[in-house]
Backbone as JSON, one array per atom type, in Angstrom:
{
  "sequence": "MPRPKTELFLLMSVDGKISTGDTDDFDVDKDIPRIPGDPSAGLHQYYEEELETSLWPINSGRVLAKVGVNEKPIPKDQEKNVNFVILDNNHLNPHGVEVMSKRSKMLVIVTSNKSHPAYKLKSNLKNITIIEYKGEMNPVEILSKLGELGCKEATIQTGGTLNNMWLRSSCIDLLNIVVTPILVGGKTVSTLIDGPAAKSLSDLRGLELISVKKMKNSYLQLRYKVNNPKQGKAVIIK",
  "N": [[-5.5, 15.67, -17.17], [-2.43, 15.77, -15.23], [-0.86, 12.76, -13.13], [-1.1, 11.89, -9.51], [1.6, 12.4, -7.56], [3.38, 10.2, -6.18], [4.63, 8.18, -3.43], [6.49, 5.05, -2.71], [5.84, 3.39, 0.69], [7.17, 1.25, 3.32], [7.42, -0.93, 5.5], [10.08, -3.05, 5.97], [12.36, -6.32, 6.43], [15.28, -6.57, 7.03], [16.38, -9.1, 4.49], [14.5, -7.94, 2.76], [12.34, -8.61, 2.81], [8.53, -8.17, 3.05], [6.6, -8.96, 5.18], [6.27, -11.44, 8.15], [5.66, -14.19, 6.94], [5.07, -16.96, 4.65], [1.86, -17.27, 4.67], [-1.06, -16.07, 4.96], [-1.73, -15.86, 7.57], [0.42, -14.8, 8.66], [2.36, -11.63, 9.56], [3.61, -8.26, 9.89], [3.16, -6.31, 11.62], [1.26, -7.55, 13.3], [3.05, -9.37, 13.86], [6.15, -8.83, 14.98], [5.82, -6.99, 17.25], [6.18, -9.01, 18.7], [8.66, -10.36, 19.2], [11.12, -10.55, 20.46], [13.48, -7.93, 21.89], [15.31, -5.37, 19.93], [13.32, -5.84, 17.3], [10.66, -5.57, 18.48], [10.66, -2.97, 20.41], [11.37, -1.04, 18.61], [9.35, -0.81, 17.08], [7.79, 1.23, 16.7], [8.29, 3.86, 15.62], [7.91, 3.53, 12.59], [5.07, 3.5, 12.93], [5.2, 6.16, 13.66], [6.61, 7.65, 11.36], [4.9, 7.18, 9.1], [3.42, 8.62, 10.04], [3.79, 11.32, 8.93], [3.33, 10.56, 6.04], [1.06, 11.25, 2.65], [-2.24, 11.83, 2.89], [-3.36, 10.5, 1.8], [-3.9, 7.58, 1.4], [-2.88, 4.37, -0.34], [-4.19, 1.31, -0.23], [-4.31, -2.36, -0.24], [-7.05, -4.86, -0.9], [-7.0, -7.04, 0.43], [-4.44, -6.75, 2.44], [-5.43, -5.06, 4.2], [-7.59, -7.1, 5.07], [-5.86, -8.87, 6.16], [-5.4, -7.44, 8.32], [-7.12, -7.2, 9.77], [-9.5, -5.6, 9.73], [-12.13, -6.3, 8.34], [-13.61, -7.55, 11.26], [-12.77, -5.29, 13.34], [-13.63, -3.58, 15.21], [-16.31, -0.64, 14.75], [-15.29, 2.42, 14.32], [-16.24, 5.21, 16.44], [-15.84, 8.23, 15.58], [-15.63, 10.14, 12.94], [-13.19, 10.14, 10.72], [-11.51, 12.9, 9.21], [-9.8, 13.89, 7.61], [-7.53, 11.47, 6.32], [-7.67, 10.65, 3.2], [-8.72, 7.0, 2.02], [-7.43, 4.79, -0.24], [-8.47, 2.04, -1.48], [-8.07, -1.14, -3.18], [-9.49, -3.9, -4.41], [-11.48, -6.81, -4.92], [-12.75, -8.6, -3.46], [-12.07, -9.08, -0.98], [-12.99, -7.37, 1.24], [-15.74, -7.17, 3.71], [-18.91, -6.21, 3.72], [-18.97, -5.43, 6.46], [-16.43, -4.85, 6.82], [-15.79, -2.44, 4.82], [-17.54, -0.5, 5.43], [-16.46, 0.1, 8.0], [-13.88, 1.25, 7.15], [-14.81, 3.07, 5.84], [-16.1, 5.04, 7.8], [-13.17, 5.2, 9.45], [-12.34, 7.12, 7.15], [-12.5, 10.0, 5.52], [-12.87, 10.56, 2.26], [-13.6, 7.53, 1.47], [-12.59, 5.63, -1.2], [-13.01, 3.1, -3.59], [-11.76, 0.91, -5.59], [-12.23, -0.85, -7.91], [-13.35, -3.66, -9.98], [-15.5, -5.94, -9.19], [-19.22, -6.15, -9.78], [-20.35, -6.7, -7.99], [-19.3, -6.26, -5.24], [-19.33, -5.47, -2.23], [-19.26, -2.53, -1.76], [-21.08, -0.86, -3.52], [-24.02, -0.93, -2.87], [-23.78, -0.02, 0.18], [-23.25, 2.44, -0.39], [-25.31, 4.15, -0.56], [-26.35, 4.88, 1.85], [-23.94, 5.4, 3.39], [-21.74, 8.44, 2.6], [-19.51, 8.91, 1.85], [-18.12, 7.14, 0.15], [-17.2, 6.52, -3.04], [-16.83, 5.32, -5.87], [-14.23, 3.55, -8.21], [-14.19, 2.38, -11.56], [-13.21, -0.76, -13.23], [-12.9, -2.53, -15.99], [-11.77, -6.19, -16.26], [-9.12, -6.14, -16.15], [-6.64, -4.35, -13.94], [-5.27, -0.77, -15.26], [-2.35, 0.6, -13.88], [-2.09, 3.11, -14.56], [-4.44, 4.95, -15.2], [-5.79, 4.89, -12.97], [-4.48, 5.4, -11.25], [-4.75, 8.67, -12.76], [-7.31, 9.12, -12.21], [-7.54, 9.38, -9.4], [-6.55, 12.12, -9.36], [-8.17, 13.37, -10.71], [-10.29, 13.13, -8.86], [-8.69, 15.13, -6.92], [-6.41, 14.04, -6.18], [-3.3, 14.68, -5.14], [-0.9, 14.29, -3.82], [-0.05, 10.48, -3.48], [0.48, 7.65, -1.23], [1.25, 4.74, -1.26], [1.06, 1.54, -0.24], [0.89, -0.81, -0.62], [1.04, -4.95, -1.5], [3.52, -7.04, -2.55], [3.12, -8.01, -5.57], [1.66, -6.13, -6.37], [3.29, -4.15, -5.82], [4.98, -4.44, -7.85], [3.5, -4.26, -10.61], [3.19, -1.26, -10.06], [5.82, -0.71, -9.77], [6.73, -1.61, -12.43], [4.96, -0.14, -14.36], [6.22, 2.14, -13.96], [4.93, 4.13, -12.11], [5.84, 4.66, -9.42], [7.46, 7.1, -7.88], [9.0, 7.95, -5.96], [11.09, 6.02, -3.06], [10.07, 4.95, 0.21], [11.28, 3.82, 3.19], [11.39, 1.88, 5.44], [13.7, 0.08, 7.28], [13.56, -2.94, 9.34], [15.29, -4.61, 12.02], [15.4, -7.74, 11.35], [16.03, -11.02, 10.27], [14.48, -12.62, 7.5], [13.55, -14.6, 5.74], [12.75, -17.47, 3.3], [11.92, -18.37, 0.12], [9.39, -17.99, -0.88], [8.63, -16.16, 0.79], [6.71, -13.24, 0.45], [7.96, -10.13, -0.56], [9.31, -6.26, -1.01], [8.82, -5.64, -4.0], [7.42, -8.16, -6.12], [6.09, -10.59, -7.8], [5.77, -10.93, -11.69], [9.12, -11.78, -13.31], [11.51, -9.24, -14.18], [11.94, -9.12, -17.39], [13.74, -7.35, -19.4], [16.43, -5.34, -19.59], [15.03, -2.59, -19.75], [12.83, -3.02, -18.13], [13.8, -2.1, -15.37], [14.62, -0.29, -13.09], [15.86, 2.15, -12.2], [17.84, 4.13, -8.81], [18.24, 7.0, -7.19], [19.62, 8.01, -4.22], [18.62, 9.57, -0.99], [18.31, 10.53, 1.29], [19.35, 9.01, 4.11], [18.94, 7.42, 7.39], [19.39, 6.66, 10.35], [18.22, 5.46, 12.58], [16.11, 4.44, 15.77], [17.01, 1.72, 18.31], [18.22, -0.01, 16.39], [16.87, 0.56, 14.01], [16.57, 1.68, 10.61], [16.25, 3.98, 8.22], [15.3, 4.52, 4.53], [15.59, 6.73, 2.21], [14.49, 7.03, -1.54], [14.47, 8.13, -4.47], [13.14, 7.46, -7.73], [14.15, 6.84, -10.52], [12.59, 6.56, -13.49], [11.68, 6.03, -16.86], [10.74, 8.19, -19.7], [8.31, 7.81, -20.98], [6.44, 6.05, -19.38], [5.16, 2.8, -19.74], [2.25, 0.69, -19.61], [1.48, -1.85, -16.91], [-0.47, -4.39, -16.55], [-2.96, -6.33, -14.6], [-4.27, -9.19, -13.61]],
  "CA": [[-4.65, 15.81, -15.38], [-1.1, 14.92, -14.11], [-0.98, 12.06, -12.11], [-0.71, 12.2, -8.48], [3.17, 11.91, -7.23], [3.87, 8.96, -5.41], [5.46, 7.27, -3.1], [5.64, 3.67, -1.69], [6.11, 3.35, 2.26], [6.6, -0.04, 3.42], [8.7, -1.44, 6.61], [10.79, -4.41, 5.17], [13.63, -6.63, 6.99], [17.14, -6.49, 6.77], [16.36, -9.16, 3.16], [14.15, -7.31, 1.66], [10.13, -9.6, 3.39], [7.3, -7.09, 3.99], [5.54, -10.25, 5.81], [7.13, -12.46, 8.27], [5.68, -15.77, 6.52], [4.19, -17.22, 3.26], [0.56, -17.29, 4.67], [-1.91, -14.4, 5.9], [-1.33, -16.43, 9.35], [1.66, -14.24, 9.16], [2.07, -10.29, 9.48], [4.1, -7.94, 10.58], [2.1, -5.83, 12.48], [0.73, -8.66, 14.83], [4.49, -10.78, 14.72], [7.14, -8.02, 15.09], [5.64, -6.6, 19.15], [6.35, -10.42, 19.3], [10.16, -10.59, 18.85], [11.68, -10.21, 21.9], [14.75, -6.8, 21.79], [14.98, -4.43, 19.02], [12.17, -5.63, 16.63], [9.62, -4.72, 18.97], [11.15, -1.87, 20.64], [11.52, 0.17, 17.55], [8.55, -0.29, 15.52], [6.64, 2.7, 17.36], [9.06, 4.77, 14.65], [7.34, 3.45, 11.13], [4.41, 3.91, 12.76], [5.45, 7.79, 13.68], [6.77, 7.82, 10.26], [3.61, 6.54, 8.8], [1.7, 9.51, 10.2], [4.16, 12.17, 8.13], [3.27, 10.42, 4.57], [-0.08, 11.68, 2.01], [-2.69, 11.98, 3.53], [-4.06, 9.54, 0.36], [-2.61, 6.46, 1.16], [-3.32, 3.53, -1.48], [-3.7, -0.22, 0.41], [-4.91, -3.54, -1.0], [-8.16, -5.22, 0.51], [-6.15, -8.16, 1.08], [-4.0, -6.35, 3.22], [-6.73, -4.67, 5.5], [-8.28, -7.92, 5.96], [-4.9, -9.93, 7.1], [-4.78, -7.06, 9.66], [-8.25, -7.78, 10.78], [-9.97, -5.03, 9.51], [-13.5, -7.13, 8.78], [-13.62, -7.73, 12.75], [-12.68, -4.53, 13.91], [-15.16, -2.43, 16.02], [-16.62, 0.59, 13.8], [-15.27, 3.95, 14.83], [-17.21, 6.02, 16.39], [-15.48, 9.52, 15.38], [-16.07, 10.47, 11.49], [-12.12, 10.79, 10.31], [-11.76, 14.03, 8.53], [-8.69, 14.19, 7.3], [-7.52, 10.84, 5.36], [-8.62, 9.84, 2.41], [-8.15, 6.05, 1.73], [-8.05, 4.09, -1.54], [-8.85, 0.33, -1.76], [-7.9, -1.98, -4.5], [-10.34, -4.59, -3.66], [-12.38, -7.02, -5.57], [-13.35, -10.06, -2.41], [-11.53, -9.43, 0.47], [-13.72, -6.72, 2.4], [-16.9, -7.19, 3.51], [-19.69, -4.92, 4.69], [-18.57, -4.53, 8.12], [-14.69, -3.88, 6.75], [-15.99, -1.58, 4.23], [-17.83, -0.21, 6.94], [-14.93, 0.59, 9.11], [-12.85, 1.81, 6.21], [-15.7, 4.61, 5.49], [-15.64, 5.8, 9.36], [-12.08, 5.79, 9.02], [-12.15, 8.22, 5.95], [-12.74, 11.51, 4.65], [-13.23, 10.09, 1.23], [-13.29, 6.15, 1.02], [-12.24, 5.41, -2.83], [-12.92, 1.39, -3.32], [-11.29, 0.52, -6.98], [-12.69, -2.83, -7.78], [-13.8, -5.05, -11.39], [-16.18, -6.64, -8.74], [-19.65, -5.81, -9.95], [-21.27, -7.43, -6.47], [-18.38, -5.5, -4.03], [-20.26, -4.89, -0.95], [-19.54, -0.91, -1.23], [-21.93, -0.53, -3.93], [-24.9, -1.41, -1.7], [-23.32, 0.72, 1.24], [-22.54, 3.68, -1.44], [-26.74, 5.07, -0.41], [-25.99, 5.27, 3.21], [-22.39, 5.74, 3.6], [-22.01, 8.99, 1.7], [-18.41, 9.16, 1.32], [-17.36, 6.29, -0.88], [-16.16, 6.8, -4.04], [-16.17, 3.86, -6.56], [-13.39, 3.95, -9.71], [-14.11, 0.9, -11.66], [-12.45, -1.11, -13.8], [-13.29, -3.76, -16.23], [-11.02, -7.31, -16.74], [-7.69, -5.82, -16.03], [-6.3, -2.65, -13.75], [-4.07, -0.22, -15.45], [-2.67, 1.75, -12.87], [-1.78, 5.03, -14.68], [-6.07, 4.71, -15.57], [-6.35, 4.79, -11.72], [-4.22, 7.07, -10.56], [-5.02, 9.3, -13.12], [-9.07, 9.1, -11.87], [-7.26, 10.26, -8.52], [-6.08, 13.26, -9.84], [-9.72, 13.67, -10.63], [-10.94, 13.56, -7.19], [-8.39, 15.9, -6.38], [-5.25, 14.06, -4.81], [-1.84, 15.69, -5.35], [0.26, 12.98, -3.62], [-0.44, 9.59, -2.79], [1.34, 6.98, -0.56], [1.77, 2.98, -2.4], [1.08, 0.6, 0.59], [-0.08, -2.48, -1.44], [1.49, -6.09, -1.53], [4.63, -7.29, -3.38], [2.54, -7.95, -6.55], [1.04, -4.95, -6.82], [3.92, -3.22, -5.9], [5.59, -4.82, -8.9], [2.73, -3.37, -11.4], [3.3, 0.06, -9.76], [6.74, -0.06, -10.46], [6.71, -1.87, -13.9], [4.41, 1.14, -14.93], [6.54, 4.01, -14.03], [4.35, 4.71, -10.86], [6.28, 4.94, -8.59], [8.47, 8.32, -8.22], [9.82, 7.86, -4.5], [10.81, 5.19, -2.21], [10.61, 5.77, 1.77], [11.06, 2.46, 3.3], [11.89, 1.82, 7.25], [14.08, -1.56, 7.74], [13.46, -3.64, 10.87], [16.28, -5.64, 12.03], [15.38, -8.76, 11.08], [15.86, -11.8, 8.66], [12.69, -13.45, 7.57], [14.24, -15.98, 4.83], [11.99, -18.23, 2.45], [11.65, -18.23, -0.95], [7.93, -17.93, -0.67], [7.13, -15.51, 1.79], [6.97, -11.69, -0.2], [9.53, -9.07, -1.01], [8.87, -5.61, -1.55], [8.47, -6.15, -4.94], [6.89, -9.81, -6.58], [5.24, -10.85, -9.48], [6.34, -11.27, -12.85], [10.35, -10.82, -12.87], [12.22, -8.35, -15.44], [12.25, -9.29, -19.01], [14.89, -7.03, -20.05], [17.34, -4.0, -18.64], [13.96, -1.87, -19.93], [11.77, -2.83, -17.15], [14.37, -2.54, -14.31], [14.9, 1.21, -12.49], [17.73, 2.68, -10.68], [17.13, 4.57, -7.98], [18.9, 8.01, -6.06], [19.66, 7.93, -2.74], [17.99, 11.04, -1.12], [18.66, 10.02, 2.41], [19.81, 7.31, 5.14], [18.75, 7.84, 8.58], [19.86, 5.49, 11.41], [16.71, 5.15, 13.99], [16.88, 3.62, 17.24], [16.49, 0.01, 17.65], [18.57, -0.77, 14.96], [16.2, 0.09, 12.73], [17.19, 2.26, 9.31], [14.98, 4.66, 7.02], [16.29, 4.86, 3.22], [14.88, 7.36, 1.14], [15.45, 7.44, -2.75], [13.98, 8.82, -5.79], [12.99, 6.41, -8.36], [14.61, 7.18, -11.87], [11.69, 6.46, -14.4], [11.59, 6.17, -18.22], [9.3, 9.44, -19.63], [7.16, 7.42, -21.52], [6.22, 4.65, -19.13], [3.73, 1.77, -21.0], [1.67, 0.55, -18.09], [1.71, -2.91, -16.6], [-1.92, -4.54, -16.27], [-2.74, -7.32, -13.78], [-6.16, -9.08, -13.69]],
  "C": [[-3.35, 14.78, -14.81], [-1.74, 13.92, -13.47], [-0.39, 12.31, -10.91], [0.54, 11.96, -8.19], [3.06, 11.28, -6.27], [5.25, 8.16, -4.48], [5.09, 6.13, -2.47], [6.67, 3.23, -0.37], [6.11, 1.85, 2.75], [7.8, 0.2, 4.58], [8.7, -3.32, 5.97], [11.54, -4.56, 6.63], [14.55, -6.72, 6.04], [16.75, -7.48, 4.6], [15.34, -8.45, 2.76], [12.26, -7.3, 1.75], [9.62, -8.6, 3.71], [6.01, -8.06, 4.78], [6.7, -11.14, 6.27], [7.09, -14.02, 7.95], [5.57, -16.21, 5.57], [2.76, -17.34, 3.79], [-0.2, -15.82, 5.1], [-1.96, -14.66, 6.84], [-0.19, -15.07, 9.86], [1.27, -12.54, 8.97], [3.01, -9.63, 10.31], [3.89, -7.01, 11.35], [1.83, -6.29, 14.39], [2.27, -9.44, 15.22], [5.73, -9.56, 14.89], [7.03, -7.78, 16.39], [5.77, -7.98, 19.56], [7.62, -11.12, 20.2], [10.99, -9.92, 19.65], [13.05, -8.81, 21.63], [14.62, -6.06, 20.96], [13.92, -4.39, 17.78], [11.42, -4.84, 17.11], [9.66, -3.97, 19.46], [10.84, -0.46, 20.05], [10.04, 0.38, 16.84], [7.82, 0.88, 15.55], [6.96, 3.77, 16.07], [8.73, 4.42, 13.31], [5.84, 3.43, 11.54], [4.27, 5.54, 12.41], [5.71, 8.11, 12.03], [5.62, 8.11, 9.24], [2.81, 7.94, 8.95], [2.44, 11.39, 9.53], [4.15, 11.83, 6.31], [1.37, 11.14, 4.17], [-0.98, 11.27, 2.78], [-3.94, 11.14, 1.92], [-3.13, 7.86, 0.07], [-3.62, 4.82, 0.46], [-3.05, 1.95, -1.02], [-4.64, -1.25, -0.58], [-6.09, -4.06, 0.43], [-8.31, -6.19, 1.1], [-5.32, -8.1, 2.42], [-4.43, -5.93, 4.4], [-7.28, -5.7, 5.9], [-7.58, -8.88, 6.57], [-5.11, -9.57, 8.26], [-6.29, -6.82, 10.72], [-9.81, -6.72, 10.49], [-11.74, -5.08, 9.34], [-13.92, -6.88, 9.79], [-13.55, -6.52, 13.11], [-13.71, -3.86, 14.45], [-15.29, -0.97, 15.21], [-16.65, 1.47, 14.73], [-16.06, 4.69, 15.43], [-16.92, 7.71, 16.07], [-14.84, 9.42, 13.8], [-14.17, 11.04, 11.36], [-11.82, 11.93, 8.9], [-10.48, 14.53, 7.5], [-8.14, 13.06, 5.89], [-8.61, 10.25, 4.14], [-8.19, 8.12, 1.68], [-8.69, 5.37, 0.63], [-7.82, 2.71, -1.11], [-8.72, 0.22, -2.76], [-8.35, -3.02, -4.11], [-11.04, -5.3, -4.57], [-13.14, -8.12, -4.15], [-12.83, -10.32, -1.69], [-12.18, -8.46, 1.42], [-15.07, -7.28, 2.03], [-17.66, -6.16, 4.03], [-19.37, -4.23, 5.59], [-16.79, -3.63, 7.79], [-14.84, -2.86, 5.98], [-16.26, -0.19, 5.26], [-16.89, 1.2, 8.17], [-14.4, 1.44, 8.66], [-13.72, 3.65, 5.82], [-15.41, 5.78, 6.64], [-13.87, 6.49, 9.33], [-11.68, 6.67, 8.02], [-13.07, 9.51, 5.52], [-13.59, 11.31, 3.57], [-12.5, 8.5, 1.16], [-13.85, 6.19, -0.7], [-12.27, 3.63, -2.72], [-12.59, 1.48, -5.01], [-11.15, -1.0, -7.08], [-13.63, -2.79, -9.42], [-15.24, -5.9, -10.61], [-17.8, -5.83, -8.85], [-20.73, -5.61, -7.9], [-20.41, -6.83, -4.88], [-19.62, -4.81, -3.48], [-20.49, -3.14, -1.09], [-20.54, -0.13, -2.1], [-23.44, -0.29, -3.27], [-24.6, -0.68, -0.43], [-23.06, 1.67, 0.97], [-24.01, 4.39, -0.47], [-26.39, 5.57, 0.53], [-24.66, 6.07, 3.74], [-22.15, 7.22, 2.6], [-20.64, 9.42, 1.19], [-17.87, 8.11, 0.64], [-17.71, 6.91, -2.46], [-16.15, 5.55, -4.95], [-15.35, 4.19, -7.93], [-13.63, 2.35, -10.39], [-13.48, 0.61, -13.06], [-12.83, -2.58, -14.52], [-12.23, -5.25, -16.86], [-9.66, -6.86, -16.3], [-7.68, -4.48, -15.12], [-5.24, -2.04, -14.63], [-3.81, 0.95, -14.5], [-2.42, 3.33, -12.98], [-2.93, 5.23, -14.94], [-6.2, 4.97, -14.14], [-5.7, 6.21, -11.09], [-4.15, 8.34, -11.33], [-6.72, 9.58, -12.67], [-8.53, 9.36, -10.27], [-7.4, 10.99, -8.2], [-7.25, 14.02, -9.72], [-10.47, 13.88, -9.7], [-9.96, 14.15, -6.33], [-6.87, 15.14, -5.94], [-4.16, 14.27, -5.93], [-1.0, 14.17, -5.49], [-0.33, 11.72, -2.87], [0.85, 8.29, -2.2], [0.64, 5.67, -0.65], [1.75, 2.44, -0.54], [0.92, -0.66, 0.55], [1.24, -3.72, -1.46], [2.55, -6.26, -1.99], [3.68, -7.29, -5.08], [2.35, -6.93, -7.16], [1.58, -3.96, -6.49], [5.13, -2.96, -7.18], [4.72, -4.36, -9.82], [2.94, -1.94, -10.84], [4.68, 0.8, -10.67], [7.04, 0.02, -12.43], [6.21, -0.39, -14.88], [4.59, 2.1, -14.7], [5.76, 4.55, -13.33], [4.53, 4.91, -9.7], [7.34, 5.87, -8.51], [9.32, 8.22, -6.61], [9.46, 6.67, -3.39], [11.18, 5.76, -0.56], [10.49, 4.02, 2.37], [12.09, 2.54, 4.59], [12.07, 0.35, 7.59], [14.04, -1.81, 8.77], [14.73, -4.55, 10.29], [16.29, -7.13, 12.33], [15.37, -9.44, 10.0], [14.68, -12.61, 8.88], [13.68, -14.96, 6.54], [12.92, -16.25, 4.33], [11.65, -17.31, 1.04], [10.09, -17.38, -1.46], [7.47, -16.92, 0.0], [7.66, -13.57, 0.51], [8.02, -10.78, 0.06], [8.55, -7.7, -1.23], [7.98, -5.55, -3.17], [8.5, -7.64, -5.7], [6.74, -9.55, -8.0], [5.94, -11.19, -10.53], [7.92, -10.85, -12.56], [10.71, -10.28, -14.56], [12.45, -9.3, -16.77], [13.38, -8.58, -19.97], [15.36, -5.73, -19.38], [15.59, -3.07, -18.55], [13.14, -1.67, -18.83], [12.45, -2.46, -15.51], [14.61, -0.35, -14.29], [15.95, 1.52, -11.42], [17.29, 3.79, -9.95], [18.35, 5.6, -7.64], [18.68, 7.85, -4.86], [19.48, 9.66, -2.3], [18.21, 11.05, 0.05], [18.7, 8.9, 3.44], [19.3, 8.16, 6.88], [19.06, 6.88, 9.42], [18.86, 6.14, 12.55], [17.09, 4.35, 15.35], [16.21, 2.49, 17.22], [16.93, -0.68, 17.35], [17.73, -0.6, 14.05], [16.66, 1.33, 11.68], [16.24, 2.54, 8.61], [15.79, 5.19, 5.91], [15.07, 5.52, 2.35], [15.25, 7.06, -0.16], [14.28, 7.58, -3.83], [14.01, 7.63, -7.25], [13.16, 7.08, -10.23], [13.56, 6.3, -13.31], [12.12, 6.84, -15.69], [10.48, 7.63, -18.5], [8.36, 9.33, -19.53], [6.67, 6.04, -20.47], [4.87, 3.87, -19.98], [3.12, 0.96, -19.03], [1.09, -1.26, -18.3], [0.12, -3.17, -15.93], [-2.5, -5.82, -15.56], [-4.54, -7.5, -13.98], [-6.36, -9.14, -11.89]]
}
């Protein structure tokens, strides 16, 4: 079965940062609303664009834990449309899994941790599906298994290291980037693509510009097609 078509959708600073600092105490969702001027006033446009992305968002447990999912109240109403896919080994606690289950039509947990709380909760939370892998994660196989679950289009919203994995494995088809008018700086702050540096020109991916949209409050939206090789080699990470 062909893998789902993918779009990397993220908010980044003008200098390519996807966080406001180099620890989990910093986060764009929490910090940008506290920055005076255009950054705070225009942030809503990112969330409005997010509503137009696919119904299969791919996130990481670390990012969700960072924004407080493990402590948030459990939603009263069951989500009927969105299928959350979460790559996680040890960041979500049982409460966080239950919150995401309630926010999902189908909650897909991708893990190599046999003790992940999703296993115990699966019998009571009937909408949980677990994709297991051993040792190292193969992004091509993950996407293929999502295709078997009915996913045709997926939106990638993971951190810089995982984004590197998707990119080097030729698993990103489109970029949809909302640029917020701030400069963050710092060589240790996460960027759009982190992880191991390119070792050869074959690791690089050319882009074809699809559209540029000037948004309000000095925001900018950039959309690109990623020129992937026909036969991409999977990059696996521990």
